N, C-alpha and C positions, 0 to 999 in steps of 0.2 A: 503493499499499499504506500502511496505517496505520502510526504509529511504533511501536506495540506488537505488531504482527502478526508471525508468524514465517513469512517468505515461502517457505521451502523444505520445508515439511512435506508430503511426497507422500502420507502415511498419516494415517489418523484412526482412533482406537480408543475405543470407549465400551462400557460394560457396560450390560445391559438393566435396567429398572426393578426385576425381581424378582432381579437379580443372579445368575441362572441361566445365563445365556449373555452373549456379547459380540460386537459387530460390529467388524471391522477392513476398513477401505476403503484399497485401494492404488490411486490413480488418478493418472495422469500418469507422468513418467519417474522411475525409481528412481535418484535422485541419490547423489552421493558423501556418505558420512557424516563428512566433515571439518567442523570448525567454523572458519569464516572470520571471523565476527564474532558478538557476544554473542547476537544474536536467532536464529542458525541452530539447527537441529535436527539432533542427531547420531544415530548408530545406537544409541549408549548410552542415549539417551532412548526409542528403541523398546523396547530390553530393559527398561528401567525401567517402561515402560507395561504390558508383559507381566507382569512381576513385581507390579505394583500391582492387577491384576486381583482382584477378590474371590475368596476361596478357594472360595466357592460357584459360580463359573462352571465349568460342565462342557462347554460347547460354545463354540466360537469360530468364527464366520461371516466367512470372508474374501472380500470382494468385489473382484474385480481388473478394472481397465481400464487396461492399462500397456503402453506399446511396449518395456519393458525398461529398460535403463540400466546403472548401475555393476555389474560382477561382484563386486567386492570387498563392496559394501553387500549384495548379493542372498545371498552366501555367508554374511554375517553374520546376515541375517535367518533363513536356513535353520537355521543352528546354533541360534539362540535360539527358534525355533519347534519344534525337536526336543527341546529341553529341557523343554517344556510337555506334549507328547504322552502322556506317561505318565498325566497326570491331566485332560487336556482333549481333547475329540474336536474336530478342525479340518475344518470343511467350506469347499471352496474354490468359489466362484461366478464364472465368467468373464462380466462384464457387458458387455464390448465385445470386446476383444482381450487375449491373454496372450502377447505377443511376446518373443523373445530371451530374456533372463534371467528374465522374468516367467513364461516357459513351463515352466522347471524349479523354479521357486519353487512354484507350485501343486502340483506333483508331490509336496510334503512333506505335504500334507493327506490326512487319512484317506479323505475322499470328495471328488470333484470334480464339479461341475455345469456344463454349458454351455447357454445358450439357443440356439435354432435358428439365429439370425442372428449368432452370435458366432464368434471365430476364434482359433486357436492358430497361433503362427509359431515354428518351430524353425530354428535355424541354428548355426554354430559360434561359440563364445565370441569376443568381440572386446574390443579395448581401443585406445584413442587415445594415441599416444605424441608428446610435444613435444620438440624438439631431441634426438632419439634417434639415437645411432650404431649401427653394425652389432652391437656387442656388446649394446647396450640391446635391439635388435630380437630377437636370439636368444635373450635371457634371458627376455624377455616371451613369446616364441613357446613356449618350453619350459613356462612357468608356464601359458599358456593351455591347452596339451596336458594337463596335470596337472589343470586344472579341468574340462576336457571327460571326462577318463578316471575321475577320482576323484569328482566332483560330479555333473555333467550326466548322463552315461550311466547311472550307478546310480540316478539319480532317475527317469529315464524308465523303465528296466526295472523299477523296483518298481511302476509303476503301468501297465506293458505288458500287452497281451492276447497270445495266442498269435501273433498276425500281427506283433508287433514282434520280429522277429528281428534278430540282429546285423547282417545285411545290409541290413535296413530302416533300422536306427539309422544305419548308415555312409551311407546314402542321404540321410538327414534332415540329416546332419552333413557334407554334401558341398561346403560352402563357398558355398552359394546360401541365399536366403531361401526357406524352404518354408512354405507357408501352407495350413492345414488348417481346412476349416469343421467345425461340430459333427458332422455325420455321419462325416466321414473321421477326425476325432480319436478318435471312439468306437470306431472300428474297430481303433485302435492301442493305446489307453489304456483304462483301466477309469474311463470317464466317463459319467455319466447325462445324457442330453439332456433338458431341460425343454421341453415341447411349448409354447412361447410364445417371442415375440420380445421383445427388450429394447431401449428406446430409448436406454439408456446408451451404445450404439455411437455415437451422435451426439457423444459427449465426446472421441472420439478426435481428435487434433490431425492435420490433414493435412498440416501442414508436417513432422511427424515420420514420417507414413507415406511421404512422399516420399523419405525417406532410404533406405527399403528397396526391394529388388528383388521383382518378381513379384507385387505387391500386387493381389489380385483387383478388378476393376472394379467389381463390384457392392459391395465394400466401401466404396469411395470414394462410390459412390451413396448407400449407406445413411448415411454420415457426413453427406452433403450434404442428403439429403431427410428425415431422421428428424425428428420433432416430440418435442420434450422436454417432459415435464410439469414446470413449475417447481417445483411443491411437491415433487415426487419427487426432482428431480435437483440442488435447491440445494446441499445439502452436498457431494455428489460432484463437481459442477462447480467449486465453490471449491476443493477439494483439487487438481483437475486445473489450475486457474488459478495456484494458488500454486506447484504444482511447476514449471509452465512458466515462471513469474517467476524461480524459483531457477535454472532451468536457463540461462536467459539471463544472470543475475548470474555463474554459475560461468563462462561463456564469457569474460566480461570479465577473468577472473582466469587461467584455464588455456587458454582457447580451446575449451572444451567438454568434454563427457564422452564 
């Protein structure tokens, strides 16, 4: 990494040339918003980037290829995106996978789009504890239950179809990693399937996928076999690489996210 690079920026935001729309790329793990050293990027900077968008921007296109990550950071992002929805239409595009926290982050968009070869993964919110005693574990379990009931479930219901019953939500939050392809996701959520495939799925980190259960075999195949256009994927791959670097750095301090 260069001396002046910001290694843990898992997102990138830029306005279009005519300043009528903006693109937000969320690639790689959604990492903690804490600032461990001067060059680290915090969630406060994400908020500032939203506030700094030109007032002429009326559409925010959010491109997601993320295995999820910090529940704290995701909740902060959701709140910040909520604050701009009264003046900006948010479109979410799943470029590869939207797993774990990323799966309910995209539910805050006005419109959600999935390519035919992309995936949604839903499971119960999780958190990693270090040197935790029984009291700590009970407190965190209670907090995770609140996140599920107050944030995750309302977000899923807000974009749910008639098939997303309370029973179905309970099934998706049953403690397992539940993977949905675009067709399955569109049955349960108001998602538009784009009739094309996206090479961006190849940016998914296999090491991160290995941390999850029930990963579809053909997703691994897609990651390993996809041919990426260097011109199209350069920026997005850089974001994913920076996020991975940051995740490794965080592990050296806390043992991981």
